[in-house]
N, C-alpha and C positions, 0 to 999 in steps of 0.2 A: 662240544658242537663242531661242524667242520668250518674252517674261519670263511671261505668262499658263500657259504649256506649263510652265516649270520648275516654276511653284508646284504647277499640276495632278499632276505627274509626285511630288512632295515628298508631296505628300499623300497620293498612292496610294501612295507607299513606308509610311508611317508607319501608315496602317490594315492594309497587308498585316501589319506586325511585331505591330500589336494584335493583330490576328486569332487568329495564331501564338503569342499569349501569353495567359495566362489575366491577369485581371480581377484576382486577388490570389493572393497564395503560396499556394498547394496544394499538400502533399505526399500523395501515397496512401498510407495506413496501412494499408488493406485485405489480407486477407490471411491463410494460417494461418504461425501464429508457435510455435516449439519454445524452451522456456525453457532459456537455458545457466547453469547453475551456478556452474561453476568454484571461487573460495574461501568464495564462499558456500554450498557443498552444505549445512552441517549445519546450517545455518541453514533451509534451504529445505526441505532433504528429511524427515529425521528431527524437527526442532523442535530449539530452542536447549534445554540443560540447565536443570533448575529452578537459580531461585536465580542466576541472569546475567544481572544489570542493567547490567552495564558498557556506559559510550559512549552511554548513552541517559538523557536529561535530565527524571527521573522527579521527582515530590516526594512528600511522607511518605502519602500519600494513596493514591497508584500504589502505592506498596511495603505497605501495609498490604492492599489488595486483591490484591496476588500472593502475596503470605505464607499469606494466609488460602483460594486457591484449590486447587483439589483437582484434578487432570487428569480424576479418575474422574467428574466430572460430565458427561463426554463420554461416558458410558455408560447418560446418560438416554435413554429412547426418545425424547425430541424435541429431542434435538442430536445422534442423530444423520446428521440431513439439513442442519442449520445451514450456512448459506453464510460464505464469506469474505466479509467486509467489502471494499466496493469499494477500501480504502486497503491492504488487508491482502494480495489475492487475487493481485497483483503478483506476492509472497515465494513462493505455492506451487506445488508440483509440478507443477502443469497444467497443460498447451500451454494455448495461447490462439488465438482468431479474432476479426480487424476484421473488420466488414461497413460498406460506406458506401451512402446515401441523395442522391441525385445529384436537383439541382433540374432538372426536363425542359427550364423555357424559358432558364433562365442558363447550366445546366449546372456550377453550383458545386456542394462540397459542402456540403450542407445538417446532415448527422449521420453521426455514425462509431457504430457498435454492438461491443460487445466481448463475448465469453463465453467463459467457463473450465468445465472439469469439477465443482469446486464452487461455481458460482456465478450467480445470476441474472442476464437478460442487461440489457446496462448500456448507455443513450444517452447521446452525449455530443455537446448541440446547437452548432452553431454558426450559427443562424439569428437570434440574436441576443434570444430569446426571455428575460428575468427569471425567477432565483431568485424560489421562493415564499415567502409571508409565514414568518416564523420555528418558528411553531406547526403548520405545515402536516405532511403524515405524511413520517413517516423512514422510510428502508428500506434495505436491505442495499449496496442500488447507491447511494444517496442522488440527488442528483440535481445531473447536471454540465452546464456550457456551457463555451467552447472558443472561442479565438480565435488567430487567425495571427500568430506574435512570425519576421515572415523565413521561413525554414523550418521553426520547433520552432513546436509546436501547444502553447500553454497552456494547461490544462484548471483549473474552477475546481469544487469537490465541496462541497455542502452536504445538509443534511437526512440523514445516517447515521444510524442506530442505534450504539448502544455496541457496541462491539468490544473490538480488542486491539489493540494495539502490536508483542507479539510473543506465540509460540504457547506462553507458560511462565506464563501468569495477568498480563502487568502488562497495564492496562486502557487504550481508549480510549473519553474519555467521546462521549454525541450530542453534545455544543456543540461539538466540534472541526470546523473546515473542512483542507480539502484542496487543494494544488495540485498538480500534475502536469504537468512539462516532455515532452513524446513528440518524441524524437530518432531521426531513420532516417536513416542510412549506407549506402546499399545494400541486402545483404539484414540487417542488423543495426538493432535495435529497440532504443535506450535508454528507459527511461522515471524521471528524476528525481521521487520523491512527499516533499511538502514538510508532512509534519502537524501545525498548530498545534491547539493544545487547553488552553483554560483551565484544566481541572478537573485534570487531569495531569501534564503536563508546562510546565517554565518556561522551556524554549525551543524552538524550531521543531525536529521531528526531522526530518531528512533521508537518504535511502538513493535508493543506485540498483540497475536490476534491466535485466538483459539479455535477450533473444530473440536469434533468428534464423529467417528465412523456411526454412520448412519446405512443398516443395509437395505430398508426399506424405502426409501428415498428415489428421487426421481426428479430431475431439473427440468423442471416445465419450457417449451421450446419459447427460443429468442422474442420477445413479445412483437416486435418491429417491423416495419419495412424501410427502406433506402427513400430518405428524401432530401433533393439537392437543396442546397446553402443557396443563397439569392443574394443579388448586393444590393443590401439598403439603403436607405437614404439617411443623413443626418438625424439624429431624432428620433429613429426608430426601433433602435436598440435601448432597450431599458438599460437604465444608470441613474447614476448623481454626481452632480460635479463636485468637485473637492474640497471637501467643506460642506456639505448639504445635504449629508446624508442625518436623519431625524433618530435614527437608531441607533447610535453605536455606544451610546451610554446607556441602555435601557438593560443590557447583562449586569452593569456594574448596581445602578439602581436596584434593580432585582435582589440582588445577591450579597448588598452591602460593603460592595467592593471598591477598593481606590479603582478610578479610572484610570490611571496609570499604568495600575497591575495589569488590568484587562488588555492593557495595546500587545504583552507580550514581549518577546524577543529574549537571546539565550542566558540573559540574568533570571527568567523567571522560570529556569526550567528547574535552579538547583535550590537546596532548601533553606540558603542563606536568605534566599530574600522575604521566607516568609518575617524574618526578623524587622528586613526597611520595611514591610507593607504595614508593621503595627507603628513607623513614623509617620501614616497617610490617612486620609482625611476619606471616610467612605462617598464613595457617590452621593448624590442629592436631585431629585429631581428639584429643576426649576421653575419657581412657581411663575403661573399665565399670568402676564401686563408687570411684571415683576422688573426696577428699570435700576439701573447698576450705580 
């Protein structure tokens, strides 16, 4: 064969391969996704029990916030439509819609948009834009950028309003940053969230959440309207004073666990803590009228 023709043939073959392959690895996460609860159903649907801080690397400041928290705060009008924050909405019982934006010239995905029942529209940008300065507006959805790590999408979230790591009062500050890893295997979507909070956590807090593609689902309309927050007087916001919450030991007593273990902390995340628990006494209900 003529050497020149051979080189031209090789170039044409390579061009055909490149045209048929994406310029960078891009997995399509768009679609209708239904939550799959499995073993974490009690956590994600009815919500965790009061006083259950096991396996969460909280510090004393977080414990104090959780112990003074009163669930009836959610009865206030301005709390009725409060969205879950970007880091927690993955744990909610809502279905999920992910849509995509595509550059009309390069045909590459430039952004994903995620929306749940109780959430605001959340944009995840892949166009290389920088994050805003630290003092920029914080929102429920935060500000998200992403990059491809092979077939996995790695998302960085900043500028979040204060939220919670669990729906039993454990707080997450507005200084927290979140890293997400989106992984799709066929019709299954797994998202790992890693929360770093210098205010309330002593170590990164890691969770994974699963969804399954559901072609027949429809995300319902957002069920709320805007309610203006009001300046309330002292005593009008439901709360407990430090040391006066009567419900903190109920979880430990109900499950025959040592009260010290239910207080959480980084130590309780690791298997070695099980050995330490064996040296602790289970919590018991105090008899009324008992004298010390």
